[in-house]
C-alpha positions as CSV (number, residue, x, y, z in Angstrom):
1,M,222.7,187.8,241.0
2,L,223.2,187.4,237.5
3,L,224.5,184.1,236.2
4,K,227.5,184.4,234.1
5,K,227.4,182.0,230.6
6,T,230.8,180.4,229.6
7,R,232.2,179.0,226.4
8,L,230.6,175.4,225.9
9,D,233.8,173.6,225.1
10,L,235.0,175.1,228.7
11,V,232.2,173.5,230.5
12,V,232.4,170.3,228.6
13,V,236.2,170.4,230.1
14,E,235.0,171.5,233.5
15,K,232.1,168.8,233.9
16,G,234.5,165.8,233.1
17,L,233.0,165.3,229.8
18,A,236.2,165.7,227.6
19,Q,239.5,165.5,229.2
20,S,241.0,168.9,226.9
21,R,239.4,171.9,225.4
22,Q,240.7,170.5,222.2
23,R,238.7,167.1,222.3
24,A,235.9,168.8,223.7
25,R,235.6,171.4,220.6
26,A,236.2,168.4,218.6
27,L,233.0,166.5,220.4
28,I,231.0,169.4,220.0
29,M,231.7,170.2,216.2
30,A,231.0,166.4,215.5
31,G,227.2,166.9,216.8
32,K,227.9,164.9,220.3
33,V,226.9,167.5,222.9
34,M,223.4,168.6,223.8
35,V,222.5,171.4,225.9
36,N,219.4,171.0,227.7
37,N,218.3,168.5,225.0
38,C,219.3,170.4,222.2
39,L,222.4,169.8,219.8
40,V,225.0,172.5,220.0
41,D,227.7,172.5,217.4
42,K,229.7,175.6,218.1
43,P,232.4,175.4,220.8
44,G,232.1,179.1,221.6
45,S,228.4,179.0,222.3
46,L,227.7,180.5,225.6
47,V,225.9,178.3,228.3
48,Y,225.3,178.4,231.9
49,R,227.2,175.9,234.1
50,K,223.9,174.7,235.2
51,D,222.6,173.6,231.9
52,E,222.5,170.1,231.5
53,I,225.1,169.0,229.2
54,I,225.3,165.6,227.8
55,L,227.3,163.6,225.6
56,K,225.8,161.5,222.7
57,G,227.3,158.0,222.5
58,K,230.7,157.3,224.4
59,D,233.9,159.4,224.2
60,I,236.9,157.3,224.0
61,P,239.0,157.0,227.0
62,Y,242.5,158.1,225.5
63,V,243.7,161.8,224.3
64,S,243.5,160.4,220.7
65,R,242.1,157.5,218.8
66,G,245.7,155.7,218.9
67,G,245.0,154.6,222.4
68,L,242.2,152.3,221.1
69,K,244.4,150.8,218.3
70,L,247.0,150.1,221.0
71,E,244.4,148.9,223.4
72,K,243.3,146.0,220.9
73,A,246.6,144.7,220.1
74,L,247.5,144.5,223.8
75,E,244.1,142.5,224.5
76,T,244.6,140.5,221.3
77,L,248.3,139.5,222.1
78,D,247.5,139.2,225.5
79,V,250.3,141.5,227.0
80,D,250.4,142.4,230.4
81,I,252.3,145.9,230.5
82,T,252.0,146.2,234.4
83,G,255.0,147.9,235.8
84,A,257.0,147.6,232.4
85,V,259.0,150.9,231.2
86,C,258.0,151.8,227.5
87,L,259.1,153.7,224.4
88,D,256.5,155.3,222.3
89,V,257.8,156.1,219.2
90,G,255.9,158.6,217.1
91,A,253.9,159.6,220.4
92,S,252.5,162.6,218.7
93,T,249.3,163.7,220.9
94,G,250.1,160.6,223.1
95,G,247.3,157.9,222.2
96,F,249.8,155.1,222.8
97,T,251.5,156.8,225.6
98,D,247.9,157.1,227.5
99,C,246.7,153.7,226.8
100,L,250.2,152.2,228.4
101,L,249.5,154.0,231.4
102,Q,246.1,153.2,231.8
103,H,247.4,149.6,231.3
104,G,250.0,149.7,234.3
105,A,253.1,151.1,232.7
106,S,255.3,152.3,235.1
107,R,257.1,154.7,232.8
108,V,256.5,156.1,229.2
109,F,259.5,157.4,227.0
110,A,257.3,159.7,224.4
111,V,259.6,160.3,221.5
112,D,258.6,162.4,218.6
113,V,260.1,164.5,215.7
114,G,257.4,167.3,216.5
115,Y,257.3,169.5,219.1
116,G,254.4,170.4,221.7
117,Q,252.1,168.0,220.6
118,L,251.8,165.6,223.6
119,A,248.8,166.2,225.3
120,W,248.8,168.3,228.3
121,K,247.7,166.0,230.8
122,L,250.4,163.3,230.0
123,R,253.0,166.3,230.0
124,Q,252.1,166.6,233.5
125,D,252.5,163.1,234.5
126,S,255.4,162.3,236.2
127,R,255.6,159.0,234.9
128,V,256.1,160.4,230.9
129,V,259.6,161.5,229.8
130,V,258.8,163.7,226.9
131,I,261.5,163.8,224.4
132,D,260.4,166.1,221.6
133,R,262.4,167.1,218.4
134,T,264.2,163.6,218.2
135,N,264.2,161.1,215.1
136,I,264.5,157.9,217.0
137,R,267.2,157.0,214.2
138,Y,269.6,159.2,215.5
139,M,269.0,158.6,219.3
140,P,271.6,157.0,221.1
141,A,270.3,154.2,223.6
142,E,272.0,155.9,226.6
143,T,269.6,158.1,226.1
144,F,267.2,155.8,228.4
145,L,268.4,155.6,232.0
146,E,266.5,152.6,232.6
147,L,266.1,149.0,230.4
148,V,262.9,149.5,228.2
149,D,260.6,146.4,228.3
150,L,258.0,147.2,225.4
151,I,258.5,149.8,222.5
152,T,255.6,150.6,220.4
153,I,256.1,152.6,217.2
154,D,253.2,154.5,214.7
155,V,255.1,156.6,212.6
156,S,254.7,157.8,209.0
């Protein structure tokens, strides 16, 4: 029986070393992925699923680095968001949204002027209400069906 080779970025996601293919590509190109103790920096490199694939160092626990910024603020300010309804203005990829959910938020309204940027895992999460193509300045308060407990903003 012949073993079939698969793209490295796909295998990295399958093995749970990255949350998305995009994140896997970034890790690989940054030189953080080793295959059978050899550094591989091309996401399209073909590998066997049985190959030993490891990450050098730790990956971030959120879909983007933005989650780390918010995590630090929540810890420093001792903010407990367990069960909170949150509004993430400038959600983009969703680093803040992911952090809010992982820290216990019950719902997050993810608002951004862009379209389709929010990470797939967050789009699929029933606790996330995606509001794309929307400038918060022109958004009526009635848009929110629940009272918002916490608002995070990361916009330029």
